[in-house]
VOPAGU-2260 file (C-alpha; in pm, 1 decimal, decimal comma):
REM VOPAGU-2260
SITE   aa  ch    i         X         Y         Z
SITE  MET   A    0      10,7       1,1      -7,5
SITE  GLY   A    1     132,8     329,8     -92,2
SITE  HIS   A    2     -22,5     527,2     165,1
SITE  GLN   A    3     -52,2     524,2     535,9
SITE  LEU   A    4    -407,3     504,9     681,6
SITE  PRO   A    5    -568,2     735,9     930,4
SITE  GLN   A    6    -569,8     672,1    1267,6
SITE  ILE   A    7    -913,2     663,7    1446,7
SITE  GLU   A    8    -988,7     711,4    1859,1
SITE  LEU   A    9   -1312,5     645,0    2026,1
SITE  LEU   A   10   -1330,7     818,6    2342,2
SITE  THR   A   11   -1617,9     844,3    2608,6
SITE  PRO   A   12   -1662,1    1136,5    2880,0
SITE  ARG   A   13   -1547,0     860,1    3152,2
SITE  ALA   A   14   -1327,8     546,3    3134,0
SITE  LYS   A   15   -1655,3     311,5    3248,6
SITE  LEU   A   16   -2036,6     347,2    3223,7
SITE  ALA   A   17   -2268,0     323,4    3521,3
SITE  ALA   A   18   -2418,4      14,9    3580,0
SITE  GLY   A   19   -2804,9     -39,5    3619,8
SITE  ARG   A   20   -2950,3     197,3    3401,5
SITE  GLU   A   21   -3022,7     293,1    3047,7
SITE  GLN   A   22   -2803,3     645,7    2945,2
SITE  THR   A   23   -2694,6     842,1    2646,1
SITE  LEU   A   24   -2344,7     843,6    2585,8
SITE  ASP   A   25   -2118,0    1109,6    2414,9
SITE  VAL   A   26   -1866,4     940,8    2198,7
SITE  LEU   A   27   -1612,6    1147,4    2029,7
SITE  ILE   A   28   -1460,1     977,1    1711,2
SITE  ARG   A   29   -1119,7    1164,7    1638,7
SITE  VAL   A   30    -975,7    1102,7    1293,3
SITE  THR   A   31    -615,2    1187,5    1254,7
SITE  PRO   A   32    -501,8    1150,8     864,1
SITE  PRO   A   33    -111,2    1085,1     830,5
SITE  GLU   A   34     140,5    1320,1     974,3
SITE  PRO   A   35     284,5    1562,7     702,7
SITE  GLN   A   36     602,9    1413,0     725,0
SITE  ALA   A   37     488,2    1045,7     670,3
SITE  VAL   A   38     275,2    1172,6     382,8
SITE  ASP   A   39     565,1    1377,9     210,1
SITE  ALA   A   40     784,1    1055,4     236,4
SITE  ALA   A   41     511,5     853,4      95,8
SITE  ARG   A   42     419,4    1059,7    -225,6
SITE  ARG   A   43     446,6    1416,5    -384,9
SITE  ARG   A   44     153,0    1644,3    -304,5
SITE  PRO   A   45    -137,8    1632,7    -553,7
SITE  ALA   A   46    -137,8    1845,1    -862,6
SITE  LEU   A   47    -348,7    2166,5    -827,5
SITE  ASN   A   48    -603,0    2272,0   -1117,5
SITE  LEU   A   49    -737,6    2568,5   -1003,4
SITE  SER   A   50    -956,2    2848,0   -1152,8
SITE  LEU   A   51    -970,0    3196,6    -946,7
SITE  VAL   A   52   -1325,8    3353,2   -1014,7
SITE  LEU   A   53   -1283,4    3701,6    -886,3
SITE  ASP   A   54   -1540,4    3984,3    -838,9
SITE  ARG   A   55   -1430,9    4308,5    -996,3
SITE  SER   A   56   -1793,0    4496,5    -921,3
SITE  GLY   A   57   -1786,8    4838,0    -816,2
SITE  SER   A   58   -1794,1    4746,5    -453,1
SITE  MET   A   59   -1496,7    4584,5    -459,7
SITE  GLY   A   60   -1292,4    4911,5    -529,1
SITE  GLY   A   61    -984,8    5032,2    -331,4
SITE  ALA   A   62    -828,3    4794,4     -64,1
SITE  LYS   A   63   -1040,8    4501,9    -152,9
SITE  ILE   A   64    -948,0    4473,3    -523,1
SITE  GLN   A   65    -599,1    4549,5    -429,4
SITE  HIS   A   66    -577,1    4274,6    -171,6
SITE  ALA   A   67    -739,0    4025,1    -370,3
SITE  ARG   A   68    -492,5    4123,7    -667,0
SITE  GLU   A   69    -211,1    4054,0    -396,3
SITE  ALA   A   70    -354,8    3751,5    -227,0
SITE  ALA   A   71    -400,9    3611,5    -635,2
SITE  ARG   A   72     -44,1    3676,6    -697,3
SITE  TYR   A   73      54,0    3490,8    -342,2
SITE  CYS   A   74    -139,5    3201,9    -496,5
SITE  ILE   A   75      74,3    3197,4    -813,4
SITE  ASP   A   76     398,6    3210,5    -640,0
SITE  GLN   A   77     276,7    2879,8    -460,7
SITE  LEU   A   78     194,8    2669,8    -756,8
SITE  LEU   A   79     436,1    2422,4    -929,5
SITE  PRO   A   80     488,4    2480,2   -1286,8
SITE  THR   A   81     335,9    2153,2   -1331,6
SITE  ASP   A   82     -11,7    2301,8   -1191,7
SITE  ARG   A   83    -273,8    2470,4   -1381,0
SITE  LEU   A   84    -437,5    2804,2   -1348,0
SITE  SER   A   85    -704,8    3015,8   -1483,8
SITE  VAL   A   86    -858,5    3357,0   -1354,8
SITE  VAL   A   87   -1191,1    3469,9   -1452,8
SITE  ILE   A   88   -1299,9    3806,4   -1374,0
SITE  PHE   A   89   -1670,7    3940,8   -1349,4
SITE  ASP   A   90   -1896,0    4227,9   -1290,3
SITE  GLU   A   91   -2215,5    4218,0   -1500,0
SITE  ALA   A   92   -1944,1    4103,3   -1775,4
SITE  ILE   A   93   -1738,2    3812,6   -1759,6
SITE  GLU   A   94   -1355,8    3783,3   -1890,8
SITE  VAL   A   95   -1155,2    3488,0   -1890,3
SITE  LEU   A   96    -859,6    3679,1   -1815,5
SITE  ILE   A   97    -634,3    3377,1   -1809,2
SITE  PRO   A   98    -725,3    3070,9   -1938,8
SITE  SER   A   99    -650,2    2761,4   -1820,4
SITE  GLN   A  100    -281,0    2702,8   -1836,9
SITE  PRO   A  101      41,7    2515,9   -1672,8
SITE  ALA   A  102     156,7    2776,2   -1371,1
SITE  ALA   A  103     525,8    2799,0   -1577,4
SITE  ASN   A  104     553,1    3143,9   -1646,6
SITE  LYS   A  105     482,9    3315,5   -1343,9
SITE  ALA   A  106     574,6    3668,2   -1403,5
SITE  ALA   A  107     359,4    3694,0   -1688,4
SITE  LEU   A  108      62,7    3552,2   -1483,9
SITE  LYS   A  109      93,2    3767,6   -1227,5
SITE  GLU   A  110     159,8    4067,6   -1482,9
SITE  SER   A  111    -238,6    3990,9   -1602,9
SITE  LEU   A  112    -364,2    4042,7   -1257,5
SITE  ALA   A  113    -238,8    4429,3   -1260,0
SITE  HIS   A  114    -530,0    4467,0   -1516,1
SITE  ILE   A  115    -800,0    4371,3   -1282,4
SITE  HIS   A  116    -986,1    4686,6   -1190,6
SITE  ALA   A  117   -1345,0    4756,7   -1020,9
SITE  ARG   A  118   -1669,9    4846,7   -1181,6
SITE  GLY   A  119   -2048,9    4729,4   -1258,2
SITE  SER   A  120   -2259,1    4483,2   -1112,0
SITE  THR   A  121   -2239,6    4108,9    -990,5
SITE  ALA   A  122   -2270,2    3801,6   -1275,5
SITE  LEU   A  123   -2187,0    3548,7    -989,2
SITE  HIS   A  124   -2338,2    3255,4   -1128,0
SITE  GLU   A  125   -2222,0    3271,0   -1484,9
SITE  ALA   A  126   -1879,4    3342,4   -1375,3
SITE  TRP   A  127   -1854,5    3062,6   -1140,0
SITE  VAL   A  128   -2003,0    2831,8   -1444,2
SITE  ARG   A  129   -1688,5    2980,7   -1664,9
SITE  GLY   A  130   -1438,8    2871,0   -1384,4
SITE  GLY   A  131   -1592,8    2556,5   -1360,5
SITE  ILE   A  132   -1565,3    2507,4   -1768,1
SITE  GLN   A  133   -1199,3    2596,7   -1729,3
SITE  VAL   A  134   -1109,1    2328,0   -1490,5
SITE  SER   A  135   -1323,2    2074,1   -1627,3
SITE  GLU   A  136   -1145,4    2102,3   -1960,1
SITE  HIS   A  137    -805,6    1983,9   -1796,3
SITE  LEU   A  138    -922,4    1750,8   -1508,1
SITE  SER   A  139    -674,1    1592,7   -1316,0
SITE  ASP   A  140    -769,5    1246,4   -1188,3
SITE  ALA   A  141    -489,7    1200,8    -891,5
SITE  GLY   A  142    -496,1    1581,2    -859,6
SITE  ILE   A  143    -745,8    1851,1    -679,5
SITE  ASN   A  144    -967,4    2041,1    -916,5
SITE  ARG   A  145   -1097,3    2325,6    -769,8
SITE  VAL   A  146   -1287,2    2680,6    -825,3
SITE  LEU   A  147   -1210,8    2923,3    -571,0
SITE  LEU   A  148   -1497,5    3199,6    -594,7
SITE  ILE   A  149   -1404,5    3539,1    -450,0
SITE  THR   A  150   -1697,0    3807,9    -384,9
SITE  ASP   A  151   -1826,1    4088,0    -165,3
SITE  GLY   A  152   -2153,0    4125,4    -304,4
SITE  GLN   A  153   -2480,7    3959,8    -421,9
SITE  ALA   A  154   -2560,0    3748,7    -716,0
SITE  ASN   A  155   -2772,6    4045,5    -899,4
SITE  VAL   A  156   -2739,6    3942,9   -1274,2
SITE  GLY   A  157   -2790,3    3604,7   -1435,1
SITE  LEU   A  158   -2937,5    3326,8   -1245,2
SITE  THR   A  159   -2958,9    3458,4    -894,3
SITE  ASN   A  160   -3158,2    3157,3    -734,6
SITE  THR   A  161   -2953,8    3001,8    -441,3
SITE  ASP   A  162   -3129,1    2667,8    -433,8
SITE  GLU   A  163   -3039,4    2615,8    -804,9
SITE  ILE   A  164   -2673,1    2770,4    -804,5
SITE  VAL   A  165   -2599,6    2536,7    -486,6
SITE  THR   A  166   -2730,1    2218,4    -690,1
SITE  GLN   A  167   -2515,6    2317,3    -977,9
SITE  SER   A  168   -2236,0    2313,5    -711,4
SITE  LEU   A  169   -2313,9    1975,1    -612,5
SITE  ASN   A  170   -2322,8    1875,7    -967,0
SITE  LEU   A  171   -2016,9    2006,8   -1060,1
SITE  HIS   A  172   -1850,0    1845,6    -737,0
SITE  ARG   A  173   -1982,5    1505,3    -843,6
SITE  ARG   A  174   -1798,6    1544,9   -1185,3
SITE  GLY   A  175   -1471,8    1610,0   -1015,9
SITE  VAL   A  176   -1471,2    1974,9    -959,8
SITE  SER   A  177   -1503,0    2145,9    -612,9
SITE  THR   A  178   -1581,9    2472,8    -507,4
SITE  SER   A  179   -1448,2    2687,5    -237,2
SITE  THR   A  180   -1572,5    3045,8    -157,7
SITE  ILE   A  181   -1428,0    3359,9     -15,9
SITE  GLY   A  182   -1687,8    3628,8      99,7
SITE  ILE   A  183   -1558,8    3970,6     153,5
SITE  GLY   A  184   -1701,4    4239,3     419,2
SITE  THR   A  185   -2090,0    4204,8     520,0
SITE  ASP   A  186   -2282,3    4282,8     189,4
SITE  PHE   A  187   -2256,1    3927,6      61,7
SITE  ASN   A  188   -2493,3    3670,2      65,6
SITE  GLU   A  189   -2384,3    3380,1     327,1
SITE  ASP   A  190   -2694,9    3152,1     274,1
SITE  LEU   A  191   -2556,7    3133,7     -80,9
SITE  LEU   A  192   -2161,4    3135,2     -39,4
SITE  LEU   A  193   -2190,3    2878,2     245,1
SITE  PRO   A  194   -2422,6    2597,4     112,9
SITE  MET   A  195   -2219,1    2662,1    -225,5
SITE  ALA   A  196   -1884,5    2565,4     -84,6
SITE  GLU   A  197   -2044,0    2272,7     126,6
SITE  ALA   A  198   -2207,6    2130,4    -167,7
SITE  GLY   A  199   -1915,0    2171,8    -366,8
SITE  GLY   A  200   -1701,8    1978,9    -112,8
SITE  GLY   A  201   -1503,0    2295,1     -64,8
SITE  ASN   A  202   -1413,7    2537,1     195,6
SITE  ALA   A  203   -1640,1    2868,0     281,4
SITE  TRP   A  204   -1433,8    3132,1     404,1
SITE  HIS   A  205   -1521,8    3488,5     553,7
SITE  VAL   A  206   -1281,0    3789,5     512,7
SITE  GLU   A  207   -1371,5    4067,7     749,9
SITE  THR   A  208   -1118,3    4307,6     653,3
SITE  ALA   A  209    -938,5    4324,8     309,6
SITE  ASP   A  210    -606,6    4283,8     424,1
SITE  ASP   A  211    -692,7    3931,2     597,4
SITE  MET   A  212    -728,9    3803,9     218,5
SITE  GLY   A  213    -368,4    3662,2     193,9
SITE  ARG   A  214    -405,6    3448,8     540,0
SITE  ILE   A  215    -724,3    3277,5     378,1
SITE  PHE   A  216    -550,1    3243,3      54,5
SITE  SER   A  217    -281,5    3092,5     215,0
SITE  VAL   A  218    -488,5    2859,6     445,1
SITE  GLU   A  219    -657,4    2752,1     162,8
SITE  LEU   A  220    -382,4    2646,4     -61,5
SITE  GLU   A  221    -202,5    2482,3     257,9
SITE  GLY   A  222    -536,4    2259,6     282,6
SITE  LEU   A  223    -532,8    2165,7     -81,6
SITE  ILE   A  224    -176,2    2079,3     -84,8
SITE  ALA   A  225    -199,1    1851,6     239,0
SITE  GLN   A  226    -521,0    1665,6     127,3
SITE  VAL   A  227    -452,9    1293,1     175,6
SITE  GLY   A  228    -823,6    1182,6     111,6
SITE  HIS   A  229   -1164,7    1282,6     -49,0
SITE  THR   A  230   -1506,3    1142,7     -61,9
SITE  VAL   A  231   -1498,1    1058,1     317,6
SITE  THR   A  232   -1785,7     869,2     471,2
SITE  LEU   A  233   -1854,1     728,6     822,1
SITE  SER   A  234   -2082,0     440,0     923,9
SITE  LEU   A  235   -2192,1     375,6    1262,8
SITE  VAL   A  236   -2368,5      37,9    1362,2
SITE  PRO   A  237   -2446,5      36,5    1729,6
SITE  ALA   A  238   -2462,3    -321,7    1945,0
SITE  ASP   A  239   -2835,2    -475,3    1966,6
SITE  GLY   A  240   -3042,3    -275,6    2215,4
SITE  ALA   A  241   -2858,0      31,8    2141,5
SITE  ARG   A  242   -2933,9     334,5    1913,2
SITE  ILE   A  243   -2761,1     648,5    1754,9
SITE  VAL   A  244   -2981,1     935,5    1863,9
SITE  ASP   A  245   -2778,6    1204,6    1709,2
SITE  LEU   A  246   -2489,2    1325,6    1532,3
SITE  LEU   A  247   -2383,7    1646,5    1680,1
SITE  ASN   A  248   -2195,6    1771,6    1381,2
SITE  ASP   A  249   -2509,4    1781,6    1143,1
SITE  PHE   A  250   -2348,7    1601,5     865,8
SITE  GLU   A  251   -2578,6    1506,4     575,0
SITE  LEU   A  252   -2637,9    1136,9     497,1
SITE  ASN   A  253   -2561,5    1020,0     127,9
SITE  GLU   A  254   -2761,2     810,2     -61,4
SITE  THR   A  255   -2633,0     468,1     136,2
SITE  GLY   A  256   -2727,3     621,5     479,7
SITE  ARG   A  257   -2371,7     725,2     550,0
SITE  TYR   A  258   -2242,5    1036,5     710,8
SITE  LYS   A  259   -2041,2    1253,7     437,3
SITE  LEU   A  260   -1754,0    1388,4     646,5
SITE  PRO   A  261   -1515,8    1669,8     475,1
SITE  ASN   A  262   -1192,8    1568,0     296,4
SITE  LEU   A  263    -892,3    1439,4     494,1
SITE  GLN   A  264    -576,7    1714,5     555,0
SITE  ALA   A  265    -239,2    1601,0     658,6
SITE  GLY   A  266    -215,7    1762,5    1034,1
SITE  GLN   A  267    -574,8    1812,2    1079,7
SITE  THR   A  268    -785,2    1629,1    1301,9
SITE  LEU   A  269   -1148,1    1586,4    1259,2
SITE  GLU   A  270   -1372,5    1547,3    1536,4
SITE  VAL   A  271   -1711,6    1376,0    1523,1
SITE  VAL   A  272   -1962,8    1342,3    1826,0
SITE  ALA   A  273   -2221,3    1099,8    1815,1
SITE  GLN   A  274   -2454,9    1048,2    2105,9
SITE  VAL   A  275   -2561,3     672,9    2173,4
SITE  ARG   A  276   -2837,5     570,9    2403,2
SITE  VAL   A  277   -2692,1     265,4    2557,7
SITE  PRO   A  278   -2913,2     -11,1    2714,6
SITE  ALA   A  279   -2871,6    -116,4    3110,9
SITE  ARG   A  280   -2613,3    -344,2    3179,4
SITE  GLU   A  281   -2500,2    -503,2    3508,9
SITE  ALA   A  282   -2153,0    -423,0    3651,4
SITE  GLY   A  283   -1854,9    -586,3    3546,4
SITE  VAL   A  284   -2018,6    -643,1    3214,9
SITE  ARG   A  285   -1814,2    -542,6    2878,1
SITE  LEU   A  286   -2007,5    -428,2    2569,7
SITE  ARG   A  287   -1912,8    -418,4    2176,5
SITE  LEU   A  288   -2118,1    -104,1    2190,3
SITE  LEU   A  289   -2017,8      75,5    1844,9
SITE  ASP   A  290   -1877,6     -33,0    1511,0
SITE  LEU   A  291   -1736,4     239,4    1279,9
SITE  LYS   A  292   -1642,9     226,4     920,8
SITE  LEU   A  293   -1470,2     524,7     763,3
SITE  GLY   A  294   -1449,8     514,5     387,4
SITE  TYR   A  295   -1235,9     751,6     195,2
SITE  THR   A  296   -1051,8     750,9    -127,0
SITE  PRO   A  297    -675,4     837,6    -124,6
SITE  GLN   A  298    -581,3    1148,3    -318,8
SITE  GLU   A  299    -336,3     919,9    -541,0
SITE  ALA   A  300    -580,0     644,6    -575,2
SITE  LYS   A  301    -891,1     584,6    -758,1
SITE  SER   A  302   -1052,7     315,5    -543,1
SITE  ALA   A  303   -1195,1     359,2    -195,0
SITE  GLU   A  304   -1041,6     248,2     114,5
SITE  VAL   A  305   -1241,8     113,1     449,3
SITE  VAL   A  306   -1085,8     189,9     810,4
SITE  ARG   A  307   -1251,5     -23,6    1072,1
SITE  GLN   A  308   -1283,4      68,0    1437,9
SITE  TYR   A  309   -1496,6     -21,9    1730,4
SITE  LEU   A  310   -1597,3      63,0    2098,5
SITE  GLU   A  311   -1613,4    -138,3    2374,8
SITE  VAL   A  312   -1764,4      -8,5    2720,0
SITE  GLU   A  313   -1734,4    -143,9    3050,8
SITE  PHE   A  314   -2008,9    -114,4    3309,7
SITE  ALA   A  315   -1942,9     -30,4    3658,1
SITE  PRO   A  316   -2138,5      85,5    3977,1
SITE  GLU   A  317   -2223,8     447,0    3996,3
SITE  GLU   A  318   -2044,6     571,1    4258,3
SITE  GLU   A  319   -1700,1     442,1    4078,8
SITE  THR   A  320   -1799,3     587,9    3751,4
SITE  GLU   A  321   -1880,8     936,8    3916,3
SITE  ALA   A  322   -1522,0     910,9    4102,2
SITE  LEU   A  323   -1332,6     873,7    3736,5
SITE  PRO   A  324   -1199,5    1184,7    3600,8
SITE  LEU   A  325   -1372,3    1326,2    3276,0
SITE  ASN   A  326   -1189,6    1329,7    2944,2
SITE  ASN   A  327   -1193,6    1727,7    2886,4
SITE  ALA   A  328   -1128,3    1623,5    2490,2
SITE  VAL   A  329   -1484,5    1490,3    2521,5
SITE  VAL   A  330   -1635,7    1772,2    2695,4
SITE  LYS   A  331   -1493,4    2037,6    2485,5
SITE  ALA   A  332   -1592,5    1874,0    2145,4
SITE  VAL   A  333   -1940,3    1856,4    2292,0
SITE  GLN   A  334   -1968,4    2188,1    2387,2
SITE  MET   A  335   -1842,7    2326,0    2073,9
SITE  LEU   A  336   -2066,6    2127,1    1865,9
SITE  MET   A  337   -2351,7    2220,8    2087,3
SITE  ASN   A  338   -2251,5    2642,1    2033,3
SITE  ALA   A  339   -2284,6    2548,1    1685,1
SITE  ARG   A  340   -2622,5    2445,8    1682,4
SITE  ALA   A  341   -2695,6    2770,7    1915,3
SITE  ARG   A  342   -2563,0    2992,3    1662,4
SITE  ARG   A  343   -2746,1    2851,2    1403,2
SITE  GLU   A  344   -3073,0    2920,9    1654,8
SITE  ALA   A  345   -2941,3    3251,0    1698,1
SITE  ILE   A  346   -2950,2    3331,5    1327,0
SITE  ALA   A  347   -3334,2    3234,9    1321,1
SITE  TYR   A  348   -3441,2    3445,5    1589,6
SITE  MET   A  349   -3244,2    3754,4    1442,5
SITE  ASP   A  350   -3381,0    3695,5    1109,5
SITE  ALA   A  351   -3762,6    3686,7    1283,1
SITE  GLY   A  352   -3669,0    4008,6    1463,3
SITE  ASP   A  353   -3669,7    3851,8    1783,7
SITE  TYR   A  354   -3376,9    4022,2    1952,9
SITE  ASP   A  355   -3471,2    3903,7    2322,4
SITE  SER   A  356   -3437,1    3521,4    2219,0
SITE  TYR   A  357   -3148,5    3599,7    2044,0
SITE  ARG   A  358   -2990,7    3740,6    2345,0
SITE  GLU   A  359   -3105,4    3476,5    2541,0
SITE  VAL   A  360   -2940,5    3192,5    2289,0
SITE  VAL   A  361   -2601,8    3354,1    2326,5
SITE  SER   A  362   -2607,9    3408,8    2715,6
SITE  ALA   A  363   -2697,1    3053,0    2765,7
SITE  SER   A  364   -2412,3    2950,5    2544,3
SITE  ILE   A  365   -2181,8    3163,4    2711,8
SITE  ALA   A  366   -2301,6    3049,5    3039,2
SITE  SER   A  367   -2275,2    2662,6    2954,3
SITE  SER   A  368   -1951,0    2710,1    2792,9
SITE  ARG   A  369   -1798,2    2872,8    3098,4
SITE  PHE   A  370   -1902,8    2593,4    3311,4
SITE  ALA   A  371   -1805,2    2300,8    3046,7
SITE  PHE   A  372   -1437,6    2491,6    2976,3
SITE  ALA   A  373   -1371,7    2579,1    3319,5
SITE  PRO   A  374   -1091,4    2314,6    3342,2
SITE  MET   A  375    -934,1    2427,2    3019,0
SITE  GLN   A  376    -888,7    2797,6    3043,2
SITE  ALA   A  377    -570,1    2819,2    2888,2
SITE  ASP   A  378    -683,3    2593,4    2580,8
SITE  ALA   A  379    -649,7    2847,9    2246,1
SITE  ASP   A  380    -947,2    2715,6    2111,9
SITE  VAL   A  381   -1130,2    2763,9    2445,4
SITE  LEU   A  382   -1022,5    3135,1    2466,5
SITE  ALA   A  383   -1103,6    3167,9    2102,7
SITE  GLU   A  384   -1464,8    3052,8    2141,5
SITE  LEU   A  385   -1517,5    3229,1    2468,8
SITE  SER   A  386   -1401,2    3571,1    2290,3
SITE  SER   A  387   -1622,9    3504,1    1989,6
SITE  LEU   A  388   -1926,7    3444,5    2206,7
SITE  GLU   A  389   -1854,2    3757,3    2420,8
SITE  ALA   A  390   -1837,5    3980,9    2115,9
SITE  LEU   A  391   -2147,5    3890,4    1989,3
SITE  SER   A  392   -2319,8    3933,9    2329,5
SITE  ASP   A  393   -2149,5    4285,9    2361,5
SITE  THR   A  394   -2302,6    4389,1    2016,4
SITE  ALA   A  395   -2640,2    4224,4    2046,0
SITE  ASP   A  396   -2806,2    4542,8    2077,3
SITE  ASP   A  397   -2653,1    4715,7    1806,5
SITE  ARG   A  398   -2863,5    4679,2    1506,3
SITE  HIS   A  399   -2569,0    4786,6    1298,0
SITE  GLN   A  400   -2365,6    4512,4    1370,3
SITE  ASP   A  401   -2654,2    4270,8    1280,2
SITE  GLN   A  402   -2492,7    4208,1     898,5
SITE  LEU   A  403   -2176,6    4150,6    1037,5
SITE  ASN   A  404   -2281,6    3921,7    1361,5
SITE  ARG   A  405   -2517,4    3708,0    1119,7
SITE  LYS   A  406   -2214,9    3625,3     926,0
SITE  ARG   A  407   -1996,3    3561,0    1195,7
SITE  LEU   A  408   -2259,7    3333,1    1351,0
SITE  SER   A  409   -2282,0    3143,8    1016,7
SITE  TYR   A  410   -1922,9    3071,4     948,2
SITE  ARG   A  411   -1867,3    3003,3    1295,3
SITE  SER   A  412   -2112,7    2765,1    1339,9
SITE  HIS   A  413   -1994,0    2582,3    1001,6
SITE  ASP   A  414   -1629,8    2588,8    1087,5
SITE  LEU   A  415   -1717,8    2439,5    1463,4
SITE  SER   A  416   -1940,8    2167,5    1303,3
SITE  ARG   A  417   -1635,8    2084,0    1067,2
SITE  SER   A  418   -1384,4    2087,1    1357,8
SITE  LYS   A  419   -1195,1    2375,8    1203,0
SITE  ARG   A  420   -1102,3    2570,3    1505,0
């Protein structure tokens, strides 16, 4: 076998379960792809076949278009001569500025970017389609074929129906071309760009300020280069008498009833939390509670691989289990995912104009997070999460902040559910 397999851990809040009663158990499924060093030793990085689809409508003027050009230049500098790049620019008209070609003459490619200036309206859909065509004409079987859509505005020319565009993104992904989206500022439609990226098998990014563009491009490219597997699915089969009652990540099911997971990237651990209803058993009993199958296609292969793992639990008297230490990794993962759900609830209240309930949801998330995270106060993820929630609370009464807060809620919820912290 020319590649290493992901490692799978199954963790529970305590090492044993209380005997004599039915209960719901949080199970943290931690998937760790091979480390970057091991991956590099086993294979070259995947070839990239990219199309940058860049909004140049009037609202992109000034710092936005300048930083977008700089980020595109950065992207070109990271490509190998064997990678492919195309650039599509759009306002109400669409121009294929750089037709798909090997990234061999980087100076000439970067010189072409100097001709991008802001003007006009936003023909987002047709421009994205053109980018997809540029990539599709040179599909790389073992490489990564991706359209990266960058915009700060609404789709207001041509096809603008969100459901239709998202369905097209899904269909393009099924044909081998994924889509990532970068929304800039506060005026774009996150209800289009987020599901477009999710259906398209890519990433969704929110750039609050133009000077953050370079960092987002850097993270996106690092992820592409580190990708070790795609078409990732998770199958969970509980023991007789047990049942899966929830998957806190809210991943969608595919047509065979398996959960659809994000792509595997070297160096990025994926955390999934399943809640399992466990039947009562006597103290001393050991039960094979859960069988797991992780399916994925390695980046350099055409056929899928399957990694199997199982969870065995032991029952003990309740006073014994209560004395066992809590696993903070499980507690943290559960709370982060509950906060992701709370953010979606907060968005629904905001959209309905029910700001009292919006504030209550945010306040409840802060309170439950402070309690759950109490033993983890030095954890960087915990500090970032509390800071994010408190910023929402501080601006909850400022209606001028609603557009920005809605985007922060949407993107943070999306990232937490996909273990991007």
